[in-house]
C-alpha positions in Angstrom: 52.8 90.3 -11.6 54.9 87.4 -10.4 58.6 87.2 -9.4 60.8 84.5 -10.7 62.6 82.0 -8.2 64.4 79.3 -9.5 62.4 79.4 -12.8 59.2 79.3 -10.8 56.7 82.1 -11.3 55.7 83.1 -7.5 52.6 85.3 -7.6 52.3 88.4 -5.6 49.4 87.2 -3.7 51.5 84.1 -2.7 54.3 86.5 -1.3 51.7 89.0 0.4 50.1 86.0 2.0 52.8 84.9 4.0 55.7 86.4 6.6 59.3 86.3 5.6 62.8 86.8 7.0 66.2 87.2 5.3 69.4 85.8 6.2 73.0 84.9 4.9 72.9 81.3 3.6 75.7 79.0 5.7 75.4 76.5 3.1 74.0 76.1 -0.3 70.1 75.9 -0.1 67.5 74.6 -2.7 64.1 76.1 -3.3 61.6 74.7 -0.7 64.1 73.3 1.7 63.1 73.7 5.3 65.6 75.8 7.1 66.6 77.2 10.6 68.9 80.2 11.6 71.8 79.2 13.7 71.8 81.9 16.4 75.6 81.5 17.0 76.4 83.1 13.5 73.0 84.2 12.4 73.2 82.2 9.0 70.4 80.0 7.6 71.1 76.2 7.3 69.3 73.3 6.2 67.0 71.8 8.9 66.9 67.9 9.6 64.6 66.0 11.9 67.5 63.9 13.6 70.5 66.0 13.4 69.2 69.8 13.2 65.8 69.7 14.6 64.9 73.4 14.2 62.8 75.3 12.1 62.7 79.0 11.1 61.3 79.1 7.5 61.1 77.4 4.0 63.4 78.8 1.3 61.6 80.6 -1.3 64.5 80.5 -3.6 67.6 78.5 -4.0 70.9 80.2 -3.3 74.6 79.5 -2.9 76.4 79.7 0.3 77.2 83.4 1.4 74.2 84.7 -0.6 71.1 86.3 1.0 68.3 83.9 1.4 64.6 84.6 2.1 62.6 82.0 4.4 58.9 82.1 4.5 58.0 81.7 8.3 54.4 82.1 8.5 51.3 81.6 5.9 51.0 80.1 2.5 53.6 78.3 0.8 53.1 77.1 -2.7 54.5 74.0 -3.9 53.1 70.6 -5.3 52.6 67.2 -4.3 50.7 67.9 -1.0 48.1 65.6 0.5 44.7 67.7 1.1 44.3 68.3 5.0 47.4 66.5 6.1 49.7 67.7 8.9 53.3 68.3 7.6 56.4 67.9 9.9 60.0 68.5 9.5 61.6 65.4 7.9 65.4 64.6 6.8 67.5 67.0 4.7 65.0 69.9 4.7 62.1 67.9 3.5 58.6 68.0 4.9 56.7 65.0 5.5 53.4 63.5 7.0 55.5 61.5 9.3 55.5 62.8 12.7 58.8 64.4 14.0 59.6 66.9 16.8 58.9 69.7 14.6 55.3 70.6 13.1 55.6 72.9 10.0 52.0 73.3 8.8 48.8 72.0 7.2 47.9 71.3 3.6 44.9 73.1 2.0 44.7 71.2 -1.3 47.7 69.6 -3.1 49.8 72.9 -3.6 49.1 75.4 -0.8 50.8 74.4 2.6 50.0 76.8 5.3 53.1 77.3 7.8 51.5 77.6 11.4 54.6 76.7 13.7 56.4 78.8 15.8 60.0 80.0 14.9 62.5 77.2 16.4 66.0 78.8 15.8 69.0 76.9 16.9 69.9 78.1 20.1 66.4 79.0 21.4 65.9 76.0 23.4 62.5 75.5 22.0 63.0 71.5 22.1 59.9 69.6 20.4 58.6 68.5 23.9 55.6 67.0 22.3 57.6 64.0 21.9 58.4 63.7 25.7 56.4 60.6 27.0 56.4 58.0 29.5 57.4 54.8 28.2 55.4 51.8 29.2 58.4 49.7 30.4 58.6 51.9 33.5 55.3 50.3 34.6 55.9 46.9 33.3 59.6 46.5 34.9 59.8 48.0 38.4 58.8 50.8 40.7 62.3 51.1 42.1 64.2 54.5 41.3 66.9 52.3 39.5 69.2 52.3 36.7 68.2 51.9 33.0 70.7 50.1 30.4 69.8 50.7 26.8 71.9 48.2 24.9 70.5 49.3 21.6 67.7 51.6 20.6 65.1 48.8 21.7 66.7 46.5 23.8 66.7 48.0 27.3 67.4 46.2 30.9 66.1 47.4 34.3 66.4 45.4 37.5 65.0 41.9 36.8 63.5 42.9 33.4 64.4 43.4 29.9 62.5 44.6 26.8 63.5 43.8 23.1 61.0 46.0 21.6 61.4 49.6 22.9 59.4 49.1 26.2 56.1 47.6 24.5 56.7 44.2 26.3 58.8 42.8 29.0 60.6 39.6 29.8 62.4 38.6 32.8 65.9 40.1 32.8 69.4 38.8 34.4 70.3 42.0 36.3 69.0 41.3 39.7 70.5 44.0 41.7 69.7 47.3 42.3 72.6 49.4 40.7 73.5 49.4 37.1 76.0 51.2 34.8 76.8 50.8 31.1 80.1 51.0 29.2 79.9 54.2 27.1 82.6 53.2 24.5 80.9 49.5 24.2 77.2 49.4 25.1 77.3 45.7 25.0 78.8 45.8 28.3 77.4 46.6 31.7 77.9 46.1 35.5 75.2 45.4 38.0 76.0 45.8 41.7 74.1 45.5 45.2 74.1 48.3 47.6 77.2 46.7 49.0 79.0 44.4 46.7 79.8 44.0 43.1 77.4 41.3 41.7 77.3 40.7 37.9 78.5 41.8 34.7 77.7 41.2 30.9 79.6 41.5 27.7 76.8 40.6 25.4 74.1 43.0 25.9 72.6 41.3 28.9 72.1 38.1 27.0 74.3 36.3 30.0 75.2 38.0 33.1 78.1 36.5 35.0 79.4 36.7 38.9 83.0 38.1 38.9 86.0 35.7 40.1 87.1 38.3 42.7 84.9 41.1 43.7 84.5 44.0 46.5 82.2 44.0 49.7 81.7 47.4 51.0 79.8 49.2 53.6 77.9 51.0 50.7 78.7 51.2 47.1 78.2 55.0 46.0 78.7 55.2 42.3 81.0 53.6 39.4 82.7 55.2 36.2 82.5 53.0 33.0 83.5 55.7 30.7 86.2 53.5 29.0 86.2 50.2 27.5 88.6 48.2 29.5 88.6 50.1 32.9 85.4 50.0 35.3 85.9 51.8 38.6 83.4 51.2 41.5 83.7 53.6 44.6 81.9 53.5 47.8 82.5 53.4 51.7 85.3 50.7 52.4 84.6 48.1 55.0 88.3 48.1 55.1 91.3 49.7 53.1 90.4 52.1 50.2 87.1 53.2 49.0 87.7 52.6 45.3 88.4 49.3 43.3 89.0 48.8 39.8 88.7 46.1 36.9 90.6 45.9 33.8 88.9 42.6 32.4 85.3 43.7 31.9 84.4 43.3 35.7 85.7 39.6 36.3 88.6 40.5 38.8 89.0 43.6 40.9 91.9 45.2 42.7 91.7 48.0 45.4 93.5 51.4 44.9 96.9 51.7 46.5 96.0 55.1 47.8 92.8 56.8 48.2 90.1 58.0 50.7 88.5 55.2 52.6 85.3 56.8 51.5 84.4 58.0 48.0 81.3 59.8 46.7 81.7 59.8 43.1 84.3 59.3 40.4 84.8 59.8 36.7 87.7 58.8 34.4 88.6 61.2 31.5 90.5 58.3 29.9 92.1 55.0 30.8 94.7 56.8 33.0 93.6 60.3 34.4 90.4 60.9 36.4 88.9 62.8 39.3 87.1 61.4 42.5 85.2 63.3 45.1 85.6 62.2 48.8 82.5 61.2 51.0 81.3 63.8 53.5 84.4 66.1 53.1 84.0 67.1 49.5 87.9 66.9 49.1 88.8 66.6 45.3 91.3 63.8 44.5 93.2 63.0 41.1 94.8 60.1 39.6 97.0 59.8 36.5 98.0 56.1 36.7 94.8 54.5 36.0 93.1 54.7 39.4 96.0 52.9 41.3 96.9 55.9 43.1 94.8 59.1 44.0 96.2 62.2 45.2 94.5 64.8 47.4 94.4 68.3 45.3 93.8 70.4 48.3 90.5 71.6 47.2 86.9 70.9 48.1 83.5 71.3 46.3 82.5 74.9 47.2 78.7 74.4 47.5 78.5 72.0 50.5 81.3 69.8 51.6 78.8 67.0 53.0 78.7 65.2 49.7 77.3 61.7 49.7 77.0 60.9 46.2 78.6 62.9 43.1 78.6 62.9 39.5 81.7 63.9 37.6 82.3 64.9 34.0 86.1 65.1 33.4 86.7 66.6 30.0 90.4 67.4 30.1 93.5 65.9 31.9 97.4 65.5 31.9 100.5 64.8 34.0 99.8 68.1 36.1 96.7 68.9 38.4 96.0 72.2 36.5 95.6 70.1 33.1 92.3 68.7 34.6 89.0 70.2 33.7 85.8 68.9 34.7 82.3 69.5 36.1 81.1 68.1 39.6 77.2 67.8 40.7 76.2 66.7 43.7 73.6 63.9 43.5 72.9 63.7 47.4 73.9 65.6 50.3 74.5 64.6 53.9 73.1 67.7 55.5 69.5 67.7 57.2 69.2 71.4 56.9 67.8 73.3 54.0 71.0 73.8 52.2 69.9 73.7 48.3 72.9 72.0 46.5 71.7 68.9 44.9 71.5 69.7 41.1 74.1 72.2 41.6 77.1 72.2 38.9 80.3 73.2 39.7 83.4 74.0 37.5 86.8 72.5 38.7 90.3 73.3 36.9 92.9 72.3 39.5 93.7 75.9 40.6 91.3 76.3 43.4 88.1 75.1 45.0 85.3 74.3 42.5 82.9 77.0 41.7 79.2 76.9 40.8 78.2 77.6 37.3 74.4 76.5 37.6 72.3 76.4 40.7 70.1 73.4 41.2 69.3 74.5 44.8 67.5 71.2 45.4 67.0 70.9 49.2 69.4 68.3 50.2 67.6 65.9 52.7 65.4 64.6 50.0 66.6 65.6 46.6 68.3 63.5 44.3 70.2 63.9 40.7 70.8 61.5 38.1 74.3 60.9 36.4 75.7 63.0 33.6 74.9 62.0 30.0 76.7 63.2 27.1 74.7 63.3 23.9 75.8 62.7 20.4 75.3 66.4 19.5 77.6 67.5 22.4 75.0 68.3 24.8 75.6 67.4 28.4 72.5 66.4 30.4 71.2 65.5 33.6 68.0 65.7 35.9 67.1 66.5 39.4 64.2 66.4 41.6 63.6 69.1 43.9 62.0 68.2 47.5 60.9 69.9 50.5 63.0 70.7 53.7 61.7 67.5 55.4 59.9 64.2 54.5 56.1 64.4 55.2 52.8 63.6 53.9 52.7 66.0 51.2 56.2 65.2 49.8 55.5 65.5 46.0 58.6 66.4 44.2 58.9 68.2 40.9 61.6 67.2 38.3 63.6 68.8 35.6 66.1 68.0 33.0 69.1 70.4 32.5 70.9 70.5 29.4 74.2 72.4 28.8 75.1 72.9 25.0 78.8 74.0 25.6 79.8 72.2 28.6 83.5 72.9 28.1 83.3 76.7 27.8 83.9 77.5 31.5 86.9 80.0 32.3 88.0 80.6 36.0 90.6 83.3 37.2 91.7 83.5 40.6 89.1 81.4 41.9 86.3 83.4 40.3 84.2 82.4 37.2 84.6 84.7 34.3 82.8 82.7 31.5 80.2 79.9 32.2 78.5 77.8 29.7 74.9 77.9 28.7 72.2 75.9 30.4 68.6 74.9 29.5 65.9 73.8 31.9 63.1 71.6 30.9 60.4 70.5 33.4 59.3 67.0 33.8 56.5 67.9 36.1 55.4 66.4 39.4 56.8 62.9 40.5 56.9 60.7 43.6 53.9 59.9 46.0 53.4 60.9 49.5 56.3 60.4 52.0 58.5 59.1 49.3 62.0 60.6 48.9 64.2 59.4 46.0 62.8 60.2 42.8 66.0 59.2 40.8 68.4 56.6 41.9 71.5 58.7 43.3 73.9 55.8 42.7 73.5 54.6 39.3 73.2 55.2 35.5 69.4 56.3 35.7 69.7 58.5 32.7 71.1 56.9 29.3 71.2 57.9 25.6 69.4 55.1 23.8 69.5 56.5 20.3 70.8 59.5 18.5 70.2 62.5 20.9 67.3 60.6 22.6 67.3 59.8 26.2 65.7 57.4 28.9 65.3 58.6 32.4 64.3 56.2 35.2 62.5 57.4 38.1 60.5 56.2 41.0 57.1 54.9 41.3 57.1 53.3 37.7 58.3 56.3 35.5 60.5 55.9 32.7 60.7 59.3 30.8 61.5 58.9 26.9 62.6 62.2 25.5 64.0 63.4 22.2 66.6 66.3 22.9 67.9 66.5 19.1 66.7 70.2 19.2 69.7 71.3 21.3 72.9 71.8 19.6 
């Protein structure tokens, strides 16, 4: 005898031939919708290949929000309109589709029987659809340097001397001729291109034209830049004279040197057009500004992992009139020690009250290890990658790399210099990379990781590697 679900008779054999789970519905869900269970509240929601890339099971009956819902997680699901022998994947708004996506659901036996054969991929489990991780051919076509990647759109990207208009399938000559590049986060038609010592080019039209600045800055070495805010670019480095930080308020055409700041800076980030944090080169001292980068004040605090910071990434997510209004994450992209202090890729939390404290230990050996910039995805996940090397460079120096993703990057709490709450991190292996006697897998100065489409990233690495990865499964 069958049971009735939304007016449909589900035979006993169909129910017994599957595995099921029950949860409270977090929203109204119709019969046949692919769903996932959100681990933060334990409720069931409708899956989506773009915005909610998870799968627990298919709803066997339609329910209202707050009601119990049964999800078929394995075995036979009876429906209509299937194509025999086809593989079905998660589609949009809870639909299943033969279009490949990050979550495989199962295979069809005839036109009515779908056999669910995927693993449960609840929200929060970190089971990202890694079969979409691939090496984009533009990495081979463009360059073998561990340089920048500038995705002006989902298919229009630029690397040093190279440009693609079709998502990496083909290459044409590009106008960004220097080794370092950064993209404006608020307006992705704008970018900056620098040599190792000077500000060289800027664009405001997605790289169609690159222009030399009217006034520039020549440094002993450029160590980083921040282009978080449209209308303010900050470049830092080792000054040949004066202060180690300059800024532009006209898209990169004219530059002014900070009035008060260290002479050598390892990294900088502006929370908004007024407030920001920088890390002093070789000392790890933390400075802050509240007047758009004109003046920087020593906080009296340093990074705690190792002070010989040569390159740093900073993600500042709160600020105000007082130092203790600031909250940020700091990561070493390169450390200057020649010993085996494993600090590259280590993330530290800073709130203006004490020295920063580690919340994720990258522990990559300082001498040869490198890390990318921080990248914020549309779903609120903060990502970076780092490569772990040996103690010293030798003929066997093949490194391994990994992505690190934090789904709740603003959840840190510190009391009396001690961490009492830390956010959640996921580590995703990228595998072996580099070649014998190579060092920098990732460009330690520029934007080597960027979001090119919703929750999808590009990572530029040495020796013709350009990873193209969908991280939509992390929210």
